[in-house]
N, C-alpha and C positions, 0 to 999 in steps of 0.2 A: 700122140702128143697134142693133136688138135683138141681132142676131147678133154684132156687135162687142162688146157688153156681155157676152154669154155667153162668148165666147172669152177676153175679158180676165179674167172671173171664173174660168174654168178654169185660166188661166195662174197667177193668184194662188193658187188652192187647190193647184195642183200644186207651187208653190214651198213652201208650208207643209208639204205631205205629204212632200216630199223631205227636209225638215229633221227630221221626226218621222214615220217610216214607218207608225206605227199609225193615223195619220189616213187612210190608204188604206182602212181597214176601216169608216170612217164615211161615211155618205151626205152628199152636198153640202149638203142642207138642214140636217141636224143639225150638220155641221161649221161652217156659217155661224153658227148659233145659238151654238155653243161659242166661236167666235172673237169674237163680239159681246159675250160676257159675260166674256171672259178678262182684261179690264183690272182686274177685281176678283176675286182668287183665291177669296174667300169665296163667290162665286156659282158656283164650279165643281163643287160637290159632286154635282150631278145629272148631270155629264158623265163622271166618272171611270170608271163602268162601261162606257162606250163604248170606252175605250182600255186598260183593265186588266181582268183576269179577276175579281178579288174585291175590289178597292179600291172601297168605296162612298163614302168621305169621308176627309179627312185632318185631322190636328190641327195648328193653327198656334200658334206662339209669339207673344208680344206684338209682336215685330218683324215678324210676318207670315210668317216662314220656316216651312216644313213640318218638323215634328219627329217625326211618327208617321203611319202609315197605319192605316186602320180598315176592318174588314169587318163588315157587319151582316147578320143573318138572323133574321127573326121577332122583331124587337125586341131581340135579343141582339147584343153587340158584342165584337169581338176587336181589341185594340190592339197594334200592333207598333211600338215606338220605332225610329226610324232611327239608324244608326250615326253619321251626320252630317246636320245639318239642310240643307234645300234652299231656297235663296233663290228668291222668286217674282217678282222684278222682271225686266223685259225681255219679249221675245216669249214667248208661251205655249208654242210648240213647243220652245223652248230649255229652259225650266224643267221641262216635262213629260219631256223627254229626260233631264234631270238626275235627276228623280224616279225614272224607270225604272231608271237605272243605280244609284242609291243603294238602291233596293228590292232589286236583285239582290246588291249588295255586302253589305247587311244580312242577307239570307237566307243568303248564304254564310258569314258570320261565325257566325250562329246554327247553321248546319249543322255547322260545325267544332266548336262547343261541344257540340252534340247527339251527334256521333260520339264525343266523349271521355267523355260521361256515360252513354251508353245501355247500357254493359256492367256497370252496377251490379248487386249481388246483388238477389234477389227482394224483399227488404224495403225496397230503395231505389227500387223501380219507381214507387210512388205519387208520391214527391217528383219524380222525373224527369218523369212525365206531367203533374203539376200545374204544373210550372215551364216546360213547353214548349207552344207553340202547337200546334194540331191537326195541321197539315201536318208539322211536324218531329217530333211524337210518333210519327206513323206511320212517318216516315223512320227514326227511331231504332230502332223495333221491327224494321224490315227490315234495318238495318245489324247489329243485335245478332244476329238470326237467321242472317244470312250468316256472320258471324265465328264464332259458336258452332258452326254446322254444318260449316264448313270445318275448324275446329280438331278437332272430333270425328272427322271423316274422316281427318285426318292422325294423330291419336293412336290411332285404331282399330287401326292395324297393330301397336302394341305394348301397348295397353291394351284388353283385350277388353270392358270395360264402358263404354268411352267413348261409344258410340252410344246405349246404353240410358240413360246418365246425361243425355245431351243431350235424349233423348226425354222424360225425366221433367222436365227443366228447361222445355221448351216447353209441356208439359202444365201445369206449375205456373204459368207466366205466364198461360196461358189461364184457369185457375181463378181466379187473382187478379183478372184483369180482369172476369170474370163476377161475382165477389163484389161488385165495386163497383157493378155495374148494379142490385143489389138494395137499394142505399142511396140516400139523398138526395144528388144530385150538384150541387145548387145552381142550375143553370140548364139550359135545353134545349140550349144550344150545347155545354155541357160534357158532357151526356149523349150528344149526337151524337158528340162526340169519342171517348168511351169505347166506344160501340157500334161505331164505325168501327175502333177498335183490336181489338175482339173479332172483327170480320169478317176483318180481315187476319191476326190471329194464328191463328184457326181454320184458315184455309187453309195457313198456314205449318206448323202442327202436323201436319196431314194429309200435307203434302209430305214432311216429314222422317220421318214414320212409314213412308211408302212407300220412302224411300231406305234406311231401316234394314232393311226386309225384303229389299231387293236386296242390301245389304251382307251380311246373314246367309246368304242363298242362295248367294252367290258366294264366301263366306268371305273377304270383303275388298272394298274399293272405294276408288278413288283420287279425289282432288279434281279430277283431270283427266278422269275418266270422264264420258261423256255424261249419265248419270243425274243427276249433280250440275250439269254445265255447262248443261243445258237449263233449269234453274230461273232465275227472275228474281232476280239477286243484286245487292245494293247495297253498295258499298265507299266508304269515305273513304280517299283515297290522298294522304298529306301530301307525297309526293315528286313529285307531278304538278302542273303549273301549268296554269291556264286563263286566260281573258281578264281575270279579276278578281284575278289574283295567284297566290300559292303555295297548294297544296292543291287537291283537286278531288273532288267526289262523282261516282262512276262507277256506272252501271247496266249490268250485263252479262247478256246472254242468249246462250247458246252461245258462238260466237267473236266476237260483236259487243259492243263496249263503247261506250256512249253517255254523253255528259256530261249531268249534271243541269243544268237550265236556270235554277233559282232564281227562277222566277216565283212571286209570292205567290198562293196558290190558296184561302186562307181555310179555313173548316171545312166540308168537303164529305163526303158519304157516299162510300163506296167500293163497287165492284162485288163481289158474292158470286161468287168465282172458281170455275170448274169445270175439269176436264181440257181441255175444248174451249177455254176462255179461255186456258189456258197454251199450247195449240197455236197459237192466234191470235197471241199475243205472240211466239212463235218466228218465225212467218211474217212478221209486220209488222216486227220488228226486223231480220230478215235483209234485207228489202226496203230498210229505212233504211240498212243497212250498204252496200248496193249503189247508194245514191243514187236509190232508186225510191220510189214511193208504194204504197199498198195499197187494195184494194177488197173488204172482207168481203162475201160473198154468202150469201143465205139468205132465208127467208120473213120477212114483216113481224113486228115486235114480238118478235124473239128475242134482241135485245141487241147488234146489230152496232154501233150508234152508241155505246152505253154502254161497249162493250169498247174502242173506240178512245179515247174520252174517259178511261177509267180508265188505259189505257197512258200517255196524256199526263200524267195526274196522277202516275203512278209516276216519270216523267221530269222532272217539274216544269215542264211546258210548258203554255201556254195553248192550248187547242183551240178554235178559232173555228168555230162551227157555222153553216152556211148552208143554209137550206131552198130548194132549187132549184125555180124555176117557169119557165113558158114566157115570162114577162114580162121576164126578165133579158136584158140586152144584153151583147154580147161586150166592150164597153168597161168595163162594170161588173165583169165577171169579170177583166179585165186589171188593173184597179186592185186587186182583191182579192188576186190572186196577187203583184202587186208588193209589197203590204203584208206578206204572209206571208213572202216571201223576204227582204225587207230587215229585218224585225223578228225573224226567226227563230222564227216561230210555226207551228202546225199548222192546216190548214184541213180541215174535215169537211163534204163536200158530201152532203147528205141528199136522196135521191130524184133523183139526177143522171140516172138512166136514164129518167126520165119527161120 
């Protein structure tokens, strides 16, 4: 009788997981607890982190509909109003699926707005950063760097000062961001956002300085040359459609163009990039372009895990980390891979060789 109950329970949970693939990432015990409390959406706050990367709670309207998603860290909160409210009646897997879709649609709308605003003059940078959530402030900085860099390379053929002017612009952006760090930023989350922008812009400034040296040494450089193509370039392409409609954010490395996934990632630190980080990005994106995976190899505590997670943040993907042990069964890994494939997420297996 016990075996019949276990089989019936597995069938029931499999049916729920098939409707909302992120449930494959949740263990049976936690999933049962989630389902038992799902009749009251207000009791779901402790479970959102199990199926989303950064959503720790949601805001409800008087009708019970979800109107905003919230990320919290060290007592600080970041609120993101949804483009359209999500009804919470019916089965939990259905309205969680609707919440996932609406989160991505909202992030895409904000990304479109961010791409239009990020090329403001330097004196408008503060307004752009203060008006954007951390994730999109970083994305806007990357889109701006890509556009200005490509424009400088194209104009460099006829305007000899184009590269030097863009170098001064990138340095000016970095100095502006650094000046903010010396003032009161209001909250720890806002300070983390600004410090993350400094980290990203410092690397971008160094990259374009190197490109300028190559441009000067060769007496010219084209936007199609490898020295530019190998960089991580972020574009907003209004003429390209994706599954959420017109327009698409594209991340390009070499000849591989990958779509941005619009997962809400909250306010997270970014990796301090090095030349080795850039080479890892090239190798991993080439593997993704060939429908393969990647396995960074190296000694312990050198940043292999953080490098993969940072590439995932660049692409707007939730990277689900699993610490492998000899206690895991093949059936558990099968569920994990089913969830990753159906939900379009990345899996990071730590210590898999052990």
